[in-house]
N, CA, C and O atoms as a GROMACS GRO file, in nm:
protein
  464
    1MET      N    1  -3.528   3.045  -2.296
    1MET     CA    2  -3.568   2.918  -2.353
    1MET      C    3  -3.450   2.847  -2.418
    1MET      O    4  -3.448   2.724  -2.425
    2ASN      N    5  -3.351   2.924  -2.465
    2ASN     CA    6  -3.233   2.864  -2.526
    2ASN      C    7  -3.154   2.778  -2.427
    2ASN      O    8  -3.101   2.674  -2.464
    3ASN      N    9  -3.146   2.823  -2.303
    3ASN     CA   10  -3.075   2.746  -2.202
    3ASN      C   11  -3.138   2.610  -2.179
    3ASN      O   12  -3.068   2.511  -2.159
    4PHE      N   13  -3.269   2.606  -2.182
    4PHE     CA   14  -3.339   2.479  -2.163
    4PHE      C   15  -3.309   2.381  -2.276
    4PHE      O   16  -3.294   2.261  -2.252
    5LYS      N   17  -3.299   2.429  -2.397
    5LYS     CA   18  -3.266   2.344  -2.512
    5LYS      C   19  -3.126   2.285  -2.499
    5LYS      O   20  -3.100   2.173  -2.543
    6LEU      N   21  -3.036   2.359  -2.439
    6LEU     CA   22  -2.900   2.311  -2.418
    6LEU      C   23  -2.902   2.185  -2.331
    6LEU      O   24  -2.830   2.089  -2.360
    7TYR      N   25  -2.982   2.184  -2.226
    7TYR     CA   26  -2.991   2.068  -2.136
    7TYR      C   27  -3.052   1.946  -2.204
    7TYR      O   28  -3.028   1.833  -2.162
    8LEU      N   29  -3.129   1.969  -2.307
    8LEU     CA   30  -3.192   1.858  -2.378
    8LEU      C   31  -3.107   1.807  -2.494
    8LEU      O   32  -3.138   1.703  -2.552
    9SER      N   33  -3.003   1.878  -2.529
    9SER     CA   34  -2.922   1.838  -2.644
    9SER      C   35  -2.848   1.708  -2.616
    9SER      O   36  -2.804   1.684  -2.503
   10PRO      N   37  -2.833   1.623  -2.717
   10PRO     CA   38  -2.763   1.495  -2.702
   10PRO      C   39  -2.617   1.511  -2.658
   10PRO      O   40  -2.566   1.429  -2.581
   11ILE      N   41  -2.552   1.613  -2.705
   11ILE     CA   42  -2.411   1.634  -2.668
   11ILE      C   43  -2.400   1.663  -2.519
   11ILE      O   44  -2.312   1.610  -2.451
   12PHE      N   45  -2.490   1.748  -2.469
   12PHE     CA   46  -2.488   1.779  -2.326
   12PHE      C   47  -2.512   1.652  -2.245
   12PHE      O   48  -2.444   1.630  -2.145
   13LYS      N   49  -2.607   1.571  -2.285
   13LYS     CA   50  -2.640   1.448  -2.213
   13LYS      C   51  -2.520   1.352  -2.212
   13LYS      O   52  -2.491   1.291  -2.109
   14VAL      N   53  -2.452   1.341  -2.323
   14VAL     CA   54  -2.335   1.251  -2.331
   14VAL      C   55  -2.224   1.302  -2.239
   14VAL      O   56  -2.164   1.224  -2.165
   15HIS      N   57  -2.197   1.431  -2.244
   15HIS     CA   58  -2.093   1.488  -2.157
   15HIS      C   59  -2.128   1.470  -2.009
   15HIS      O   60  -2.043   1.434  -1.928
   16TRP      N   61  -2.251   1.495  -1.977
   16TRP     CA   62  -2.297   1.480  -1.839
   16TRP      C   63  -2.282   1.335  -1.794
   16TRP      O   64  -2.236   1.309  -1.683
   17LEU      N   65  -2.321   1.243  -1.879
   17LEU     CA   66  -2.310   1.101  -1.846
   17LEU      C   67  -2.164   1.059  -1.828
   17LEU      O   68  -2.132   0.984  -1.736
   18LEU      N   69  -2.076   1.107  -1.914
   18LEU     CA   70  -1.934   1.075  -1.902
   18LEU      C   71  -1.875   1.129  -1.772
   18LEU      O   72  -1.797   1.061  -1.705
   19ILE      N   73  -1.911   1.249  -1.738
   19ILE     CA   74  -1.862   1.309  -1.613
   19ILE      C   75  -1.911   1.229  -1.493
   19ILE      O   76  -1.834   1.202  -1.400
   20MET      N   77  -2.037   1.191  -1.494
   20MET     CA   78  -2.091   1.115  -1.382
   20MET      C   79  -2.024   0.976  -1.372
   20MET      O   80  -1.996   0.930  -1.262
   21LEU      N   81  -1.999   0.912  -1.484
   21LEU     CA   82  -1.931   0.782  -1.483
   21LEU      C   83  -1.788   0.794  -1.430
   21LEU      O   84  -1.742   0.709  -1.355
   22MET      N   85  -1.720   0.901  -1.470
   22MET     CA   86  -1.583   0.920  -1.421
   22MET      C   87  -1.583   0.940  -1.270
   22MET      O   88  -1.499   0.883  -1.199
   23LEU      N   89  -1.675   1.020  -1.220
   23LEU     CA   90  -1.684   1.041  -1.076
   23LEU      C   91  -1.716   0.912  -1.003
   23LEU      O   92  -1.660   0.883  -0.897
   24LEU      N   93  -1.805   0.835  -1.058
   24LEU     CA   94  -1.843   0.707  -0.999
   24LEU      C   95  -1.724   0.612  -0.994
   24LEU      O   96  -1.700   0.549  -0.892
   25ILE      N   97  -1.649   0.602  -1.102
   25ILE     CA   98  -1.534   0.513  -1.108
   25ILE      C   99  -1.428   0.557  -1.007
   25ILE      O  100  -1.373   0.473  -0.936
   26VAL      N  101  -1.400   0.684  -1.001
   26VAL     CA  102  -1.299   0.735  -0.907
   26VAL      C  103  -1.342   0.708  -0.763
   26VAL      O  104  -1.261   0.663  -0.682
   27ASN      N  105  -1.466   0.736  -0.732
   27ASN     CA  106  -1.514   0.716  -0.595
   27ASN      C  107  -1.525   0.569  -0.559
   27ASN      O  108  -1.497   0.532  -0.445
   28CYS      N  109  -1.565   0.484  -0.651
   28CYS     CA  110  -1.573   0.341  -0.623
   28CYS      C  111  -1.435   0.285  -0.596
   28CYS      O  112  -1.419   0.198  -0.509
   29ASP      N  113  -1.336   0.332  -0.669
   29ASP     CA  114  -1.200   0.286  -0.648
   29ASP      C  115  -1.153   0.321  -0.507
   29ASP      O  116  -1.087   0.240  -0.442
   30LYS      N  117  -1.186   0.440  -0.460
   30LYS     CA  118  -1.146   0.481  -0.326
   30LYS      C  119  -1.221   0.402  -0.220
   30LYS      O  120  -1.164   0.368  -0.116
   31ILE      N  121  -1.346   0.372  -0.243
   31ILE     CA  122  -1.426   0.298  -0.146
   31ILE      C  123  -1.380   0.154  -0.138
   31ILE      O  124  -1.370   0.098  -0.029
   32ALA      N  125  -1.352   0.093  -0.251
   32ALA     CA  126  -1.320  -0.049  -0.255
   32ALA      C  127  -1.178  -0.078  -0.208
   32ALA      O  128  -1.150  -0.189  -0.162
   33ALA      N  129  -1.089   0.017  -0.219
   33ALA     CA  130  -0.950  -0.006  -0.183
   33ALA      C  131  -0.937  -0.020  -0.031
   33ALA      O  132  -0.990   0.063   0.044
   34PRO      N  133  -0.868  -0.124   0.013
   34PRO     CA  134  -0.849  -0.139   0.157
   34PRO      C  135  -0.757  -0.029   0.209
   34PRO      O  136  -0.676   0.026   0.135
   35SER      N  137  -0.769   0.001   0.335
   35SER     CA  138  -0.682   0.103   0.392
   35SER      C  139  -0.539   0.049   0.400
   35SER      O  140  -0.515  -0.071   0.387
   36THR      N  141  -0.447   0.139   0.422
   36THR     CA  142  -0.307   0.099   0.426
   36THR      C  143  -0.258   0.093   0.571
   36THR      O  144  -0.320   0.149   0.662
   37ILE      N  145  -0.148   0.026   0.589
   37ILE     CA  146  -0.085   0.012   0.720
   37ILE      C  147  -0.001   0.138   0.744
   37ILE      O  148   0.066   0.184   0.652
   38PRO      N  149  -0.004   0.195   0.863
   38PRO     CA  150   0.078   0.313   0.892
   38PRO      C  151   0.226   0.288   0.860
   38PRO      O  152   0.276   0.176   0.876
   39ALA      N  153   0.295   0.391   0.815
   39ALA     CA  154   0.431   0.379   0.763
   39ALA      C  155   0.527   0.312   0.861
   39ALA      O  156   0.598   0.218   0.822
   40GLU      N  157   0.532   0.357   0.985
   40GLU     CA  158   0.626   0.300   1.082
   40GLU      C  159   0.599   0.152   1.105
   40GLU      O  160   0.692   0.071   1.110
   41LYS      N  161   0.473   0.117   1.118
   41LYS     CA  162   0.437  -0.024   1.141
   41LYS      C  163   0.468  -0.108   1.018
   41LYS      O  164   0.521  -0.218   1.030
   42PHE      N  165   0.436  -0.055   0.902
   42PHE     CA  166   0.465  -0.128   0.778
   42PHE      C  167   0.616  -0.148   0.761
   42PHE      O  168   0.660  -0.254   0.716
   43ALA      N  169   0.694  -0.048   0.797
   43ALA     CA  170   0.840  -0.059   0.788
   43ALA      C  171   0.890  -0.168   0.882
   43ALA      O  172   0.982  -0.243   0.846
   44ARG      N  173   0.833  -0.179   1.003
   44ARG     CA  174   0.875  -0.286   1.096
   44ARG      C  175   0.839  -0.423   1.041
   44ARG      O  176   0.919  -0.516   1.049
   45ILE      N  177   0.718  -0.436   0.985
   45ILE     CA  178   0.677  -0.564   0.926
   45ILE      C  179   0.769  -0.600   0.811
   45ILE      O  180   0.818  -0.713   0.803
   46TYR      N  181   0.794  -0.506   0.724
   46TYR     CA  182   0.878  -0.530   0.605
   46TYR      C  183   1.020  -0.564   0.647
   46TYR      O  184   1.082  -0.653   0.589
   47THR      N  185   1.071  -0.495   0.748
   47THR     CA  186   1.206  -0.523   0.799
   47THR      C  187   1.213  -0.665   0.854
   47THR      O  188   1.304  -0.740   0.820
   48ASP      N  189   1.119  -0.702   0.939
   48ASP     CA  190   1.118  -0.837   0.995
   48ASP      C  191   1.109  -0.942   0.885
   48ASP      O  192   1.176  -1.045   0.890
   49TYR      N  193   1.027  -0.914   0.787
   49TYR     CA  194   1.012  -1.008   0.676
   49TYR      C  195   1.144  -1.025   0.601
   49TYR      O  196   1.184  -1.137   0.569
   50ILE      N  197   1.213  -0.914   0.574
   50ILE     CA  198   1.341  -0.921   0.503
   50ILE      C  199   1.441  -1.005   0.582
   50ILE      O  200   1.510  -1.090   0.525
   51VAL      N  201   1.450  -0.980   0.712
   51VAL     CA  202   1.546  -1.051   0.796
   51VAL      C  203   1.518  -1.201   0.796
   51VAL      O  204   1.610  -1.281   0.777
   52VAL      N  205   1.394  -1.238   0.817
   52VAL     CA  206   1.360  -1.380   0.826
   52VAL      C  207   1.363  -1.447   0.689
   52VAL      O  208   1.414  -1.558   0.675
   53ALA      N  209   1.308  -1.380   0.588
   53ALA     CA  210   1.302  -1.439   0.454
   53ALA      C  211   1.440  -1.457   0.394
   53ALA      O  212   1.462  -1.546   0.311
   54ASP      N  213   1.534  -1.372   0.434
   54ASP     CA  214   1.671  -1.381   0.383
   54ASP      C  215   1.737  -1.512   0.422
   54ASP      O  216   1.822  -1.564   0.349
   55THR      N  217   1.699  -1.566   0.536
   55THR     CA  218   1.762  -1.690   0.584
   55THR      C  219   1.676  -1.814   0.559
   55THR      O  220   1.719  -1.925   0.589
   56ALA      N  221   1.556  -1.796   0.504
   56ALA     CA  222   1.464  -1.909   0.488
   56ALA      C  223   1.458  -1.958   0.344
   56ALA      O  224   1.499  -1.888   0.251
   57ASN      N  225   1.408  -2.077   0.330
   57ASN     CA  226   1.383  -2.138   0.200
   57ASN      C  227   1.278  -2.054   0.126
   57ASN      O  228   1.180  -2.011   0.186
   58THR      N  229   1.299  -2.032  -0.002
   58THR     CA  230   1.207  -1.950  -0.082
   58THR      C  231   1.064  -2.002  -0.076
   58THR      O  232   0.969  -1.923  -0.080
   59ALA      N  233   1.047  -2.132  -0.068
   59ALA     CA  234   0.913  -2.190  -0.063
   59ALA      C  235   0.837  -2.149   0.063
   59ALA      O  236   0.714  -2.156   0.066
   60LEU      N  237   0.908  -2.106   0.165
   60LEU     CA  238   0.843  -2.068   0.291
   60LEU      C  239   0.808  -1.920   0.301
   60LEU      O  240   0.748  -1.878   0.400
   61HIS      N  241   0.844  -1.840   0.202
   61HIS     CA  242   0.824  -1.696   0.211
   61HIS      C  243   0.679  -1.657   0.236
   61HIS      O  244   0.653  -1.566   0.315
   62THR      N  245   0.585  -1.722   0.171
   62THR     CA  246   0.443  -1.688   0.192
   62THR      C  247   0.401  -1.719   0.334
   62THR      O  248   0.331  -1.640   0.397
   63THR      N  249   0.444  -1.832   0.385
   63THR     CA  250   0.412  -1.870   0.522
   63THR      C  251   0.475  -1.772   0.621
   63THR      O  252   0.412  -1.732   0.719
   64ILE      N  253   0.598  -1.734   0.594
   64ILE     CA  254   0.667  -1.639   0.681
   64ILE      C  255   0.593  -1.506   0.684
   64ILE      O  256   0.572  -1.448   0.790
   65LEU      N  257   0.554  -1.456   0.567
   65LEU     CA  258   0.484  -1.329   0.560
   65LEU      C  259   0.352  -1.336   0.635
   65LEU      O  260   0.318  -1.244   0.709
   66ASP      N  261   0.277  -1.444   0.616
   66ASP     CA  262   0.149  -1.459   0.686
   66ASP      C  263   0.169  -1.460   0.838
   66ASP      O  264   0.089  -1.404   0.912
   67THR      N  265   0.277  -1.525   0.883
   67THR     CA  266   0.309  -1.528   1.026
   67THR      C  267   0.342  -1.388   1.077
   67THR      O  268   0.296  -1.347   1.184
   68MET      N  269   0.423  -1.315   1.000
   68MET     CA  270   0.458  -1.177   1.038
   68MET      C  271   0.332  -1.091   1.049
   68MET      O  272   0.314  -1.017   1.146
   69LEU      N  273   0.246  -1.101   0.949
   69LEU     CA  274   0.125  -1.019   0.948
   69LEU      C  275   0.036  -1.053   1.067
   69LEU      O  276  -0.025  -0.964   1.127
   70SER      N  277   0.027  -1.180   1.100
   70SER     CA  278  -0.052  -1.222   1.214
   70SER      C  279   0.005  -1.163   1.344
   70SER      O  280  -0.070  -1.120   1.431
   71ARG      N  281   0.136  -1.162   1.355
   71ARG     CA  282   0.202  -1.108   1.474
   71ARG      C  283   0.171  -0.958   1.490
   71ARG      O  284   0.159  -0.908   1.602
   72TYR      N  285   0.158  -0.889   1.379
   72TYR     CA  286   0.129  -0.745   1.381
   72TYR      C  287  -0.020  -0.714   1.367
   72TYR      O  288  -0.059  -0.598   1.354
   73SER      N  289  -0.104  -0.817   1.370
   73SER     CA  290  -0.250  -0.802   1.359
   73SER      C  291  -0.291  -0.733   1.229
   73SER      O  292  -0.376  -0.644   1.229
   74GLU      N  293  -0.229  -0.774   1.120
   74GLU     CA  294  -0.261  -0.720   0.988
   74GLU      C  295  -0.293  -0.837   0.895
   74GLU      O  296  -0.263  -0.952   0.926
   75ASP      N  297  -0.354  -0.807   0.780
   75ASP     CA  298  -0.385  -0.913   0.685
   75ASP      C  299  -0.316  -0.891   0.552
   75ASP      O  300  -0.260  -0.784   0.526
   76ARG      N  301  -0.320  -0.993   0.468
   76ARG     CA  302  -0.248  -0.991   0.341
   76ARG      C  303  -0.300  -0.884   0.246
   76ARG      O  304  -0.222  -0.819   0.177
   77ASP      N  305  -0.432  -0.863   0.241
   77ASP     CA  306  -0.490  -0.761   0.152
   77ASP      C  307  -0.439  -0.622   0.189
   77ASP      O  308  -0.403  -0.543   0.101
   78LYS      N  309  -0.436  -0.593   0.316
   78LYS     CA  310  -0.389  -0.462   0.361
   78LYS      C  311  -0.239  -0.447   0.333
   78LYS      O  312  -0.193  -0.340   0.294
   79PHE      N  313  -0.164  -0.555   0.353
   79PHE     CA  314  -0.020  -0.553   0.323
   79PHE      C  315   0.003  -0.525   0.175
   79PHE      O  316   0.083  -0.439   0.139
   80ASP      N  317  -0.069  -0.598   0.090
   80ASP     CA  318  -0.053  -0.579  -0.055
   80ASP      C  319  -0.094  -0.439  -0.099
   80ASP      O  320  -0.028  -0.378  -0.183
   81ALA      N  321  -0.202  -0.387  -0.041
   81ALA     CA  322  -0.247  -0.251  -0.074
   81ALA      C  323  -0.143  -0.148  -0.031
   81ALA      O  324  -0.118  -0.051  -0.102
   82THR      N  325  -0.083  -0.169   0.085
   82THR     CA  326   0.018  -0.076   0.134
   82THR      C  327   0.143  -0.083   0.047
   82THR      O  328   0.203   0.020   0.015
   83LEU      N  329   0.181  -0.203   0.009
   83LEU     CA  330   0.297  -0.219  -0.078
   83LEU      C  331   0.275  -0.150  -0.212
   83LEU      O  332   0.364  -0.082  -0.262
   84ARG      N  333   0.156  -0.167  -0.270
   84ARG     CA  334   0.123  -0.097  -0.395
   84ARG      C  335   0.128   0.054  -0.375
   84ARG      O  336   0.181   0.127  -0.459
   85TYR      N  337   0.073   0.102  -0.263
   85TYR     CA  338   0.071   0.245  -0.234
   85TYR      C  339   0.212   0.303  -0.236
   85TYR      O  340   0.234   0.409  -0.296
   86TYR      N  341   0.305   0.238  -0.174
   86TYR     CA  342   0.442   0.289  -0.170
   86TYR      C  343   0.512   0.273  -0.304
   86TYR      O  344   0.585   0.363  -0.346
   87ARG      N  345   0.492   0.163  -0.371
   87ARG     CA  346   0.562   0.137  -0.496
   87ARG      C  347   0.513   0.222  -0.613
   87ARG      O  348   0.586   0.240  -0.711
   88GLU      N  349   0.392   0.274  -0.605
   88GLU     CA  350   0.341   0.353  -0.719
   88GLU      C  351   0.402   0.493  -0.725
   88GLU      O  352   0.385   0.563  -0.826
   89ASP      N  353   0.471   0.534  -0.621
   89ASP     CA  354   0.536   0.666  -0.620
   89ASP      C  355   0.683   0.646  -0.580
   89ASP      O  356   0.710   0.614  -0.464
   90PRO      N  357   0.777   0.666  -0.673
   90PRO     CA  358   0.919   0.640  -0.644
   90PRO      C  359   0.973   0.717  -0.522
   90PRO      O  360   1.053   0.662  -0.447
   91LEU      N  361   0.931   0.840  -0.504
   91LEU     CA  362   0.978   0.916  -0.387
   91LEU      C  363   0.924   0.858  -0.257
   91LEU      O  364   0.995   0.848  -0.157
   92ARG      N  365   0.798   0.821  -0.258
   92ARG     CA  366   0.736   0.760  -0.140
   92ARG      C  367   0.806   0.628  -0.109
   92ARG      O  368   0.834   0.597   0.007
   93TRP      N  369   0.833   0.548  -0.215
   93TRP     CA  370   0.900   0.420  -0.199
   93TRP      C  371   1.040   0.440  -0.140
   93TRP      O  372   1.083   0.365  -0.053
   94GLU      N  373   1.110   0.542  -0.188
   94GLU     CA  374   1.245   0.570  -0.138
   94GLU      C  375   1.242   0.606   0.010
   94GLU      O  376   1.324   0.557   0.088
   95LYS      N  377   1.148   0.692   0.050
   95LYS     CA  378   1.136   0.730   0.191
   95LYS      C  379   1.102   0.609   0.277
   95LYS      O  380   1.155   0.594   0.388
   96PHE      N  381   1.015   0.525   0.227
   96PHE     CA  382   0.979   0.403   0.301
   96PHE      C  383   1.101   0.313   0.318
   96PHE      O  384   1.127   0.263   0.427
   97LEU      N  385   1.176   0.294   0.210
   97LEU     CA  386   1.296   0.209   0.218
   97LEU      C  387   1.400   0.267   0.313
   97LEU      O  388   1.475   0.192   0.375
   98GLN      N  389   1.405   0.398   0.325
   98GLN     CA  390   1.494   0.460   0.423
   98GLN      C  391   1.455   0.419   0.565
   98GLN      O  392   1.542   0.394   0.649
   99LEU      N  393   1.326   0.412   0.592
   99LEU     CA  394   1.279   0.364   0.723
   99LEU      C  395   1.322   0.219   0.746
   99LEU      O  396   1.364   0.181   0.855
  100VAL      N  397   1.309   0.138   0.641
  100VAL     CA  398   1.347  -0.003   0.651
  100VAL      C  399   1.497  -0.015   0.679
  100VAL      O  400   1.538  -0.096   0.763
  101VAL      N  401   1.578   0.063   0.610
  101VAL     CA  402   1.723   0.061   0.632
  101VAL      C  403   1.755   0.102   0.776
  101VAL      O  404   1.840   0.040   0.840
  102GLN      N  405   1.688   0.204   0.827
  102GLN     CA  406   1.708   0.245   0.967
  102GLN      C  407   1.674   0.131   1.062
  102GLN      O  408   1.748   0.106   1.157
  103ASN      N  409   1.564   0.062   1.036
  103ASN     CA  410   1.525  -0.052   1.119
  103ASN      C  411   1.629  -0.163   1.113
  103ASN      O  412   1.662  -0.222   1.215
  104LEU      N  413   1.680  -0.190   0.993
  104LEU     CA  414   1.781  -0.293   0.978
  104LEU      C  415   1.909  -0.256   1.054
  104LEU      O  416   1.973  -0.341   1.116
  105GLU      N  417   1.946  -0.129   1.048
  105GLU     CA  418   2.065  -0.083   1.120
  105GLU      C  419   2.046  -0.096   1.271
  105GLU      O  420   2.138  -0.136   1.342
  106GLU      N  421   1.927  -0.065   1.320
  106GLU     CA  422   1.898  -0.080   1.462
  106GLU      C  423   1.906  -0.227   1.503
  106GLU      O  424   1.960  -0.260   1.609
  107LYS      N  425   1.852  -0.315   1.421
  107LYS     CA  426   1.858  -0.459   1.451
  107LYS      C  427   2.003  -0.508   1.453
  107LYS      O  428   2.040  -0.590   1.537
  108ARG      N  429   2.083  -0.457   1.362
  108ARG     CA  430   2.224  -0.496   1.356
  108ARG      C  431   2.296  -0.448   1.483
  108ARG      O  432   2.374  -0.523   1.541
  109LYS      N  433   2.270  -0.326   1.525
  109LYS     CA  434   2.332  -0.273   1.647
  109LYS      C  435   2.288  -0.353   1.769
  109LYS      O  436   2.370  -0.382   1.856
  110GLU      N  437   2.159  -0.389   1.776
  110GLU     CA  438   2.109  -0.471   1.887
  110GLU      C  439   2.180  -0.606   1.890
  110GLU      O  440   2.220  -0.654   1.996
  111LYS      N  441   2.195  -0.666   1.773
  111LYS     CA  442   2.259  -0.797   1.765
  111LYS      C  443   2.405  -0.788   1.805
  111LYS      O  444   2.455  -0.872   1.879
  112ASN      N  445   2.475  -0.686   1.756
  112ASN     CA  446   2.617  -0.667   1.789
  112ASN      C  447   2.634  -0.632   1.937
  112ASN      O  448   2.729  -0.676   2.001
  113GLY      N  449   2.542  -0.554   1.989
  113GLY     CA  450   2.548  -0.516   2.131
  113GLY      C  451   2.523  -0.633   2.223
  113GLY      O  452   2.583  -0.640   2.330
  114SER      N  453   2.434  -0.725   2.185
  114SER     CA  454   2.402  -0.839   2.269
  114SER      C  455   2.507  -0.948   2.263
  114SER      O  456   2.516  -1.030   2.354
  115SER      N  457   2.589  -0.950   2.156
  115SER     CA  458   2.690  -1.054   2.143
  115SER      C  459   2.822  -1.013   2.207
  115SER      O  460   2.913  -1.095   2.218
  116GLU      N  461   2.834  -0.887   2.247
  116GLU     CA  462   2.958  -0.841   2.309
  116GLU      C  463   2.956  -0.860   2.458
  116GLU      O  464   3.054  -0.826   2.526
   0.00000   0.00000   0.00000
């Protein structure tokens, strides 16, 4: 009978409610968050954006990004979610930027190879 009284105690109810709310918040966050773009594809998009945005007027950056995303069949929400995903972990961000640097080096080699 003592065990039954434990389930009826106010402290137990509060703890149970807090645990359930925490689980709900964590799961809702996962459900509501848009999926991310695969790393290789995101690195290509980001690389293209850097190359084009570097030579364009700052006012056009949003338009340029939207055009890039359209070319890769992605949307702004997914791009922003992916960017947040990489930036929230410094090691993940560093590995991603290494992919971008590799892409930039390949583009430079292609450009130098085609001009010779």
